[in-house]
N, C-alpha and C positions, 0 to 999 in steps of 0.2 A: 461397500461391504469388505473389500480387500483390506483397506487400511484399518477398519475397525477390528477385523479378525487379527491383524498383526499386533495391535495394541493389547487385545485381550490375551493373546498368547504370551506376551512379554510380562504381564503382571504377575502370573503365578511364578515365573522363573525368578523375578525380582524378589517377591516375598519369600520364596524358598531359600534364596541366597542369604537374605537377612536373618531368617530363622537359623540357618546353619552357622552364621557368624555369632549369633547370640548364644547358641548352644556351645560353640567352641570357647567363647569368652567365659561362659559359666563353668565349663569343665576346667579351664585354667585357674579360675578363682577357687574352685573346690580343691584342685590339686595343690595350690599354694597354701590353702588353709590346712590341708592334710599334712603338709610338710612342716608347717609352723606350729601346729597344735602340740606335739610332744615337748619341744623346748619351752614353749610358752607355759604349758601346764607344769613342767618341772620348775620353771622360774617362779610361778605363783606358789607352788607348794613349799619350795625351799626358801625363797627370798622374802616374798611378801608375807607369807604366814609367819615366818620367824620375826619379821619386824612388828607384826601385829601382836605376837606373843610377848615380845620385849616391851611394847607399849603397855600391855595389860599388866605385866610384871612390875612395871614402874609404879603402878597404883597399889601394889601390895605393900606389906610392911613386915617387920621382924618383931617377933614376940620377945620383949625384953627379958623375960624370965627363962624361957626354954631355948631361945635363939632360933626357933623354927620360923618358917615363912607363914604369915597369916594371910589367907586368901580372901581378904576383904578389901574392897576398894577404898582408898584413902589418898589424900593429897599431901601427906606428911613428908614424903620424899622430895617433892618439888618445893615445898616450903623450906626444907633443909638445905637444898642446893642454892636457894636464893639468899642464904644468910651464911655467916661465918666466913671461912676461908674460900669457899667455892666461887663466889663472884670474882675474886681476884685471880683465881686459877683460870676461870673462863676468859676473863679479860686479857690475862697474860698470853693465853693460847691464841686468841684472835689477833692480838697485836703482833705476836711473833709470826703467825701465818701471813699477815699482811706485809710485814717487813721482808720476809723471805720472798714473797711474790713480787714485791717492788724491786728487790735486789736482782732477782733472776730476770725480770723484764728489762732492766737497765743493761745488764751484762749480755743478755741473749740477743737484743735487737741489733746491735752493730754486727755481731757474729753471724746472725741469720741473714742480714742484708748482704754481707760480703758473699756468703754462700749462694744466695739466690740471684744477685744482680751483678756481681763483680767477678767471681771466680770462674775459671774455665770449667768445662764439663768434667775433665779429669780431676781437677782440684776440688770441684764440688763433691765428687764421690769420695775423695780422700777425707775431706772435712766432715762429711756425713758419717763416715766410719769412725772418725775420731770422736764425734758427738755420741754415737751409739755404743762405742766400745766400753765406756765405764759401766753401762747397764749390765754387761755380762759379768762384772766382778761381784763378789759377795757383798751384800749390804753390810754385814758385820765387819768385813775386812776394811771397807771404806771408813766405817766409824772408828775402828781402832787405829787406822792410819791417821785420821784427824786428831785423835787423842794424843798420839806420839808427836804430832806437829805442834799442838797447842799447849801441851803440859809444860810444867815449870822448866825442865831441862830439855825441852824439845827444840825442833829446828827453827821455829819462829823466834823464840827468845834468843837463841844462839845467833841468828842473823841480825837481830836488832843490836845485840851487844857488840858484834864486830863492826857495825856501822856507827857505833858511838851513841846509840839512841837508847832511851830507857826501855826496859822489857815490858811488853804489854800485859803479860801474865793473864792470858785469856782462858787458860785451862779450867774446865769445870765451872763455867759461868754461862749466863744467858747469851753472851757474845759468842761463846764457843758453839752453842746450839744454833745460833743464827748462821754462822759460817758453814757449819756442817750441813744443815738443811739446805742452804743455798747451793752448795756444791752438789749434793746428792740429787736434788730435783731439777737442776739446770737443764739437762737434756729434754725434760718434759715441757720446758718452755721454748727451747730452740726449735724443736721439730714442727709444732703448729705454726710458729712464726715464719719459719722457712717456707712452709707450704703456702701461707697467705701472701708472702712477699713474691714468691715465684709466680703466682697467678696474676700479678699486676701487669697489664699490657704495657709493653715498652712504648707504644704509640702515645699513651697518656703522658709519660714523662717527656717524650720528645715534643709533644704539643705544648706542654707547660714551658719548656725551655725556649721554643720558637716564639712563644708569646711574651718573652722577656721576664719570666718569673725567676726569682732567685732560688738557689738551692734550698734555703731555709723555707721559703714559701711553698715550694714543691713538696718538701718533706711534710710540712704541717697540713697542707690542704689537699694533697693528692695521695702521698704514700701512707701517712698515718691513718686516715679514715679507712683505706682499703685493707690495711694490715691490722686494724683494730679487732676484727673477729678472731684472727689467729692469736693475738695477744690475750684476749679474754679467754680463749680456749686453753691456752697454756696456763693461765692463772687458775683455772678450775683444778688442774692437776696439782700445781704447787701449793695452792691454798688448802685443798682437801687433804692432801697427803701429810702436810704439816699439822693440820688440825687433829688428825686421828693417830699420829705417831706416839709411841710411848717408849720405844727402845732407845732412841737417840737421847731424849732427856734423862733417861735412867743411867746411861753410860757416859754422856758428855756433860750434862748439866750439873749444877751445883745443888746446894741445900735449898735454894729458893727457885728451883727450875721445874717444879711440878706443873705438868700440863693436864688437860682433860683426860687424855689416855692413861696417864699415870694414876689419876684419881679413880678412874674406872677399874684399873688393875688392882689397886690397893683395896678397894671396897669389895671386889669380887673374889680375889684369890687370897688376900691377907685378912681382911675383916670379915669375910663371909656374908656381907650384906648384899645379896643379889638384887633386891628391889631398888636400893639406892644406886647401885651400879647401873641398873637399867634406866633409871631416871636421868643419870648423868649422860648415858649414851644417847638419849634423845636430844641433848643440847647440840652436839655437832651435826646431827641429822637436820635439825631445824635450821641451823645456820647455813648448811649447804643447800637446803631447799630454797631458802631466800636468795642465796648467792646464784644458784642455777637459774632462777626466774629472772634475776637481773641480767645474767650473762645471755640469756635467750633474747633479751631485747636488743643486745648488741650483735646478734647473729653469730654467736660463738659456735653453735653446733654445726654451722655450715663449714667450719674450718677444722673440725675434728676428723 
């Protein structure tokens, strides 16, 4: 009887403790939901609803006689952006964004590697400040600085002339846009790469060296796979920022330097064709959705 009574007295205590834990967990969940509800609601109202309205607007049209927006669903805008000069504009934008991303990856990788694996702690902090310092400068100031460097009488042509080399004359060309974009977005590639390289355990590199692997083999089979999420994370920034920019092409580019952002700007504020501008705006969104789905497969969001 004694042992039985002991067991029966423990059962209610155990079940009561379980109920208290469940109620505490439920209270924490409700508290978290209460805290997240306002920002999520704000996000849905301002961001998601605006995207849905833009998508609906893309299926409207402009009355050719009055110039007013006709609120009837039609696919004429998407047919228009698939013909004429728009496919070349879209292709030019995607190619330039890819080139800027590739350039920044090539330049950023050795810099980030030195920061993460070679530099001392004090030097690492100084290098990180040097990377982040240009972000504090005005965007327009950096663009005008590159204009003064690349224009006909600028520092680049002057340097080539004093070296006895022909002047490159890159001012107001697609090459000028490529250089300007690569410089402006470079910190966005270095920082995620630095984080990914810093998280690589030194024991893996030591083990690879102890097993007789060469530096190139270690880089290819150990460092590069582990740094790939950071590389893809940085490419999200460089690719998307180039894809949607319209200020740099407007100031630095030449006559044939129109990108998607410039086409949207021209149709919206110059031509007054809101539905066509909305249809064009869906193109970079669709490209970035596909790009993000691909980046997710490489674990890029783990390095953000």
